[in-house]
C-alpha positions as CSV (number, residue, x, y, z in Angstrom):
1,M,-55.2,5.0,-79.1
2,I,-56.8,6.0,-82.9
3,G,-55.6,9.0,-82.5
4,F,-51.3,6.9,-81.9
5,R,-52.5,5.5,-85.5
6,K,-53.5,8.0,-86.8
7,R,-50.3,10.1,-85.9
8,F,-47.3,7.1,-85.9
9,G,-48.8,4.0,-88.0
10,A,-47.3,5.4,-91.5
11,T,-43.9,5.3,-89.5
12,L,-44.7,2.2,-87.2
13,C,-45.7,0.4,-90.7
14,S,-42.5,1.3,-93.3
15,F,-40.5,0.2,-89.6
16,V,-42.2,-2.6,-89.3
17,S,-41.3,-3.7,-92.5
18,Q,-37.1,-3.1,-92.2
19,N,-37.8,-5.5,-88.8
20,R,-39.6,-8.5,-88.0
21,A,-39.8,-8.3,-84.6
22,V,-41.8,-4.9,-84.5
23,S,-44.6,-6.8,-86.2
24,V,-46.0,-7.6,-82.8
25,F,-46.7,-3.9,-81.2
26,N,-48.2,-3.5,-84.6
27,V,-50.5,-5.8,-84.0
28,L,-50.8,-4.9,-80.3
29,L,-52.3,-1.4,-82.0
30,R,-54.3,-2.5,-84.4
31,Y,-56.2,-5.7,-82.2
32,P,-57.0,-4.4,-78.9
33,V,-58.1,-7.7,-77.1
34,D,-61.2,-8.6,-78.6
35,T,-63.6,-12.5,-78.8
36,N,-64.2,-10.7,-81.9
37,H,-60.6,-10.7,-83.5
38,C,-58.2,-13.8,-85.5
39,L,-55.2,-11.9,-85.5
40,S,-53.9,-12.7,-88.5
41,R,-50.4,-13.3,-87.8
42,G,-51.8,-17.0,-86.7
43,L,-53.1,-15.5,-83.0
44,N,-57.0,-15.8,-81.8
45,T,-58.9,-15.7,-78.5
46,R,-59.6,-17.7,-76.1
47,P,-63.4,-16.6,-74.6
48,S,-62.6,-18.6,-71.8
49,I,-59.7,-15.8,-70.4
50,G,-59.9,-13.9,-73.1
51,K,-56.7,-13.9,-73.9
52,L,-54.3,-13.7,-77.0
53,V,-53.5,-17.6,-78.6
54,R,-51.9,-18.9,-81.1
55,D,-54.1,-20.3,-83.0
56,G,-53.8,-24.8,-82.6
57,E,-50.7,-24.4,-81.3
58,D,-51.7,-25.1,-77.8
59,K,-50.7,-28.4,-77.5
60,K,-46.9,-27.9,-78.9
61,P,-44.5,-27.6,-74.9
62,V,-42.4,-24.6,-74.8
63,I,-39.3,-24.7,-72.2
64,C,-37.5,-21.9,-71.4
65,I,-33.4,-22.4,-70.4
66,E,-32.9,-19.7,-68.0
67,G,-29.9,-19.0,-66.1
68,N,-26.7,-16.1,-64.6
69,I,-24.6,-14.4,-68.0
70,A,-21.9,-17.8,-69.2
71,S,-24.1,-19.9,-67.4
72,G,-24.1,-22.4,-69.9
73,K,-27.7,-21.9,-71.7
74,T,-26.6,-21.6,-75.2
75,T,-24.5,-25.7,-74.5
76,C,-27.4,-27.0,-73.8
77,L,-29.4,-25.5,-76.6
78,E,-27.1,-26.7,-79.3
79,Y,-27.2,-29.8,-77.3
80,F,-30.4,-30.9,-77.2
81,S,-31.1,-29.3,-81.0
82,K,-28.1,-32.1,-82.7
83,T,-30.3,-34.2,-80.9
84,S,-33.8,-34.1,-80.5
85,N,-36.7,-32.7,-82.9
86,I,-37.4,-29.2,-81.2
87,E,-36.7,-26.1,-82.4
88,V,-34.9,-23.7,-80.3
89,L,-34.8,-19.9,-79.8
90,T,-31.5,-18.3,-79.4
91,E,-32.2,-15.2,-77.7
92,P,-32.1,-12.2,-80.2
93,V,-28.4,-11.1,-79.4
94,S,-27.7,-10.4,-83.0
95,K,-30.8,-7.3,-82.8
96,W,-29.7,-5.5,-80.1
97,R,-26.0,-5.5,-81.3
98,N,-27.2,-3.0,-84.7
99,V,-31.2,-1.6,-84.1
100,R,-30.5,0.2,-87.4
101,G,-27.3,0.9,-87.2
102,H,-27.6,1.8,-83.3
103,N,-25.4,-0.6,-81.0
104,P,-28.1,-0.5,-77.4
105,L,-26.6,-3.6,-76.0
106,A,-23.6,-2.3,-75.6
107,L,-24.3,0.9,-74.6
108,M,-26.4,-0.7,-72.1
109,Y,-23.6,-1.7,-69.9
110,D,-21.7,1.7,-70.4
111,D,-24.2,3.5,-68.5
112,P,-27.6,1.7,-68.1
113,A,-28.8,5.1,-66.5
114,R,-29.4,6.3,-69.9
115,W,-30.7,3.2,-71.9
116,G,-31.5,1.3,-70.0
117,L,-34.9,1.4,-70.9
118,T,-33.9,1.6,-74.4
119,L,-32.3,-1.4,-74.1
120,Q,-35.3,-3.2,-72.0
121,T,-37.9,-2.2,-73.9
122,Y,-36.4,-3.8,-77.3
123,I,-36.1,-6.9,-75.6
124,Q,-39.5,-6.5,-73.8
125,L,-40.5,-7.4,-78.1
126,T,-38.1,-9.5,-79.6
127,V,-38.2,-11.9,-76.8
128,L,-42.5,-11.3,-76.5
129,D,-42.3,-12.1,-80.8
130,H,-40.3,-15.2,-80.1
131,H,-43.3,-15.8,-77.8
132,L,-45.8,-15.7,-80.0
133,S,-43.9,-17.2,-83.0
134,K,-45.2,-20.3,-85.3
135,I,-44.0,-23.5,-83.4
136,T,-42.2,-25.1,-86.1
137,A,-41.2,-28.7,-84.5
138,P,-43.5,-30.6,-81.5
139,V,-41.5,-29.0,-79.0
140,R,-39.8,-25.9,-78.8
141,M,-37.3,-24.4,-76.6
142,M,-36.0,-21.0,-75.8
143,E,-33.3,-18.8,-74.1
144,R,-35.3,-17.2,-70.9
145,S,-38.4,-16.2,-71.7
146,L,-40.3,-12.8,-70.7
147,Y,-40.4,-12.7,-67.9
148,S,-36.6,-13.2,-66.2
149,A,-36.8,-10.2,-68.4
150,K,-38.8,-8.8,-66.0
151,Y,-37.8,-10.0,-63.4
152,I,-34.4,-10.6,-64.0
153,F,-32.7,-7.8,-65.9
154,V,-35.3,-5.0,-65.0
155,E,-35.3,-5.8,-61.4
156,N,-31.7,-5.5,-60.6
157,L,-31.5,-2.1,-63.0
158,Y,-34.7,-1.1,-60.8
159,K,-33.5,-2.2,-57.6
160,S,-29.3,-1.1,-58.6
161,G,-30.7,2.9,-58.8
162,K,-29.8,2.6,-62.7
163,M,-32.8,2.3,-63.7
164,P,-35.0,6.2,-62.5
165,E,-37.9,4.6,-61.0
166,V,-40.5,6.4,-64.6
167,D,-38.5,4.0,-67.1
168,Y,-39.0,0.7,-64.6
169,A,-42.7,1.9,-64.1
170,V,-43.6,2.0,-68.1
171,L,-41.3,-1.2,-68.6
172,S,-43.7,-2.8,-64.9
173,E,-47.0,-1.0,-67.3
174,W,-46.7,-3.1,-70.7
175,F,-44.9,-6.0,-69.4
176,E,-48.3,-6.6,-66.7
177,W,-50.2,-5.7,-69.4
178,I,-49.0,-8.4,-72.1
179,I,-49.3,-11.3,-69.4
180,S,-52.6,-10.0,-68.8
181,N,-53.9,-9.3,-72.8
182,I,-51.8,-12.2,-74.6
183,S,-51.5,-16.4,-73.4
184,I,-47.6,-16.5,-72.5
185,P,-46.5,-20.5,-72.9
186,V,-43.9,-21.5,-70.0
187,D,-44.4,-26.0,-69.3
188,L,-40.6,-26.4,-68.1
189,I,-37.6,-24.2,-66.6
190,V,-34.6,-25.5,-66.6
191,Y,-32.8,-23.2,-64.7
192,L,-28.6,-24.0,-65.0
193,Q,-27.1,-23.0,-61.7
194,T,-24.0,-21.7,-61.7
195,S,-21.9,-19.9,-58.8
196,P,-21.5,-15.9,-60.1
197,Q,-17.2,-16.6,-60.1
198,I,-18.3,-19.7,-62.2
199,C,-19.7,-17.0,-64.3
200,F,-17.3,-14.2,-64.3
201,D,-14.3,-16.8,-65.5
202,R,-16.0,-18.3,-68.5
203,L,-17.0,-14.8,-69.4
204,K,-13.3,-14.1,-69.0
205,Q,-12.7,-16.5,-71.9
206,R,-14.8,-15.9,-74.2
207,C,-13.9,-12.1,-75.0
208,R,-17.3,-11.2,-75.8
209,K,-16.9,-7.5,-76.3
210,E,-20.2,-5.8,-74.5
211,E,-19.0,-8.1,-72.0
212,K,-16.1,-6.7,-71.0
213,V,-17.0,-4.2,-68.6
214,I,-19.1,-6.7,-67.2
215,P,-18.6,-6.8,-63.4
216,L,-18.6,-9.9,-61.0
217,E,-20.9,-8.0,-58.8
218,Y,-23.2,-7.9,-61.6
219,L,-23.6,-11.7,-62.0
220,E,-23.5,-11.7,-57.8
221,A,-26.7,-9.4,-58.8
222,L,-28.4,-11.6,-61.0
223,H,-27.2,-13.9,-59.3
224,S,-29.1,-13.5,-56.3
225,L,-32.3,-12.2,-58.5
226,Y,-32.5,-15.4,-60.2
227,E,-32.2,-17.7,-56.7
228,D,-34.5,-15.4,-54.4
229,W,-37.2,-16.5,-58.0
230,L,-36.9,-19.4,-58.8
231,I,-35.9,-21.2,-55.9
232,N,-37.2,-19.2,-53.0
233,H,-39.9,-18.8,-54.1
234,T,-40.2,-16.2,-52.2
235,S,-40.0,-12.7,-55.5
236,Y,-42.2,-13.0,-57.9
237,N,-45.1,-15.6,-59.1
238,V,-43.0,-19.2,-61.2
239,P,-45.0,-19.8,-64.1
240,A,-43.6,-23.6,-64.3
241,P,-42.6,-26.1,-62.8
242,V,-38.1,-25.9,-62.4
243,L,-35.6,-28.2,-63.3
244,V,-32.6,-26.4,-61.8
245,I,-29.3,-28.6,-62.5
246,P,-26.2,-27.6,-60.9
247,A,-24.2,-26.0,-64.3
248,D,-20.0,-24.9,-62.6
249,H,-19.5,-28.6,-63.9
250,D,-17.0,-28.7,-67.4
251,L,-17.9,-29.4,-70.7
252,Q,-18.4,-32.9,-70.8
253,K,-19.5,-33.6,-67.3
254,M,-22.5,-31.1,-68.1
255,L,-23.7,-33.2,-71.8
256,H,-24.0,-35.8,-69.6
257,Q,-26.1,-34.0,-67.0
258,Y,-28.4,-32.8,-69.8
259,E,-28.3,-36.8,-70.7
260,E,-29.6,-37.9,-67.8
261,N,-31.9,-35.2,-67.2
262,R,-33.3,-35.9,-70.7
263,E,-36.7,-37.7,-70.4
264,K,-37.5,-35.1,-67.6
265,I,-36.8,-32.6,-69.6
266,F,-39.8,-33.1,-72.5
267,T,-41.7,-35.2,-71.0
268,V,-43.0,-32.2,-69.0
269,P,-46.9,-31.8,-68.9
270,R,-48.5,-29.4,-70.5
271,A,-49.3,-26.8,-68.7
272,S,-53.5,-26.6,-68.5
């Protein structure tokens, strides 16, 4: 690790100055997990478990909104941001579309075998940055999580044969290191359960450039992975309680459902 810093430290520091998200990676290089360190970004170690945690922010609930592409996550976040005293973090899609003039999101959809690792590495980094950033309100609600980035999207690339085994191994090693050494608290998962066909119809209506190439089969595969993870509990560990909201309905019905579930969402107990 020391040799790595000597060879690439200057380049990393230059990149950090241009992209705040990469500061997470710089922190991990500079500060191995050690209970004697207090991290400059407001993180410290909890001696009882030896993980990096945010200093003084353990008691603020973190709610993750999960669901397929076009399941209504943005609408849900917008609704609660306007009616509640919460902090909302949407997926940093603008970063995934523009990394120093490159669009890894579009590249991945065009050629997932070539660009899957590139995009998912950057997603892992930017989502981790969200998890570790200072919470600015009594409650944080964020779109997806580090867990779904790995358990749904990386897994789908690998299981569909579009990610080489070595790429999958590298991403898995990074993910396991992160969750073993950094506290990533999630207190509730709100799963917007949506049929793939409904998601596909919504995709066609919103006409995002990168999503034009997404076939129904891709959404069906993601749906299956979500169901196995959050409903059937047959794939990976679920890090928090799950509140399922059926999300095949029109906008007005969905807003009504969000309001009906408000108390369940915001009275969730903090994870221990």
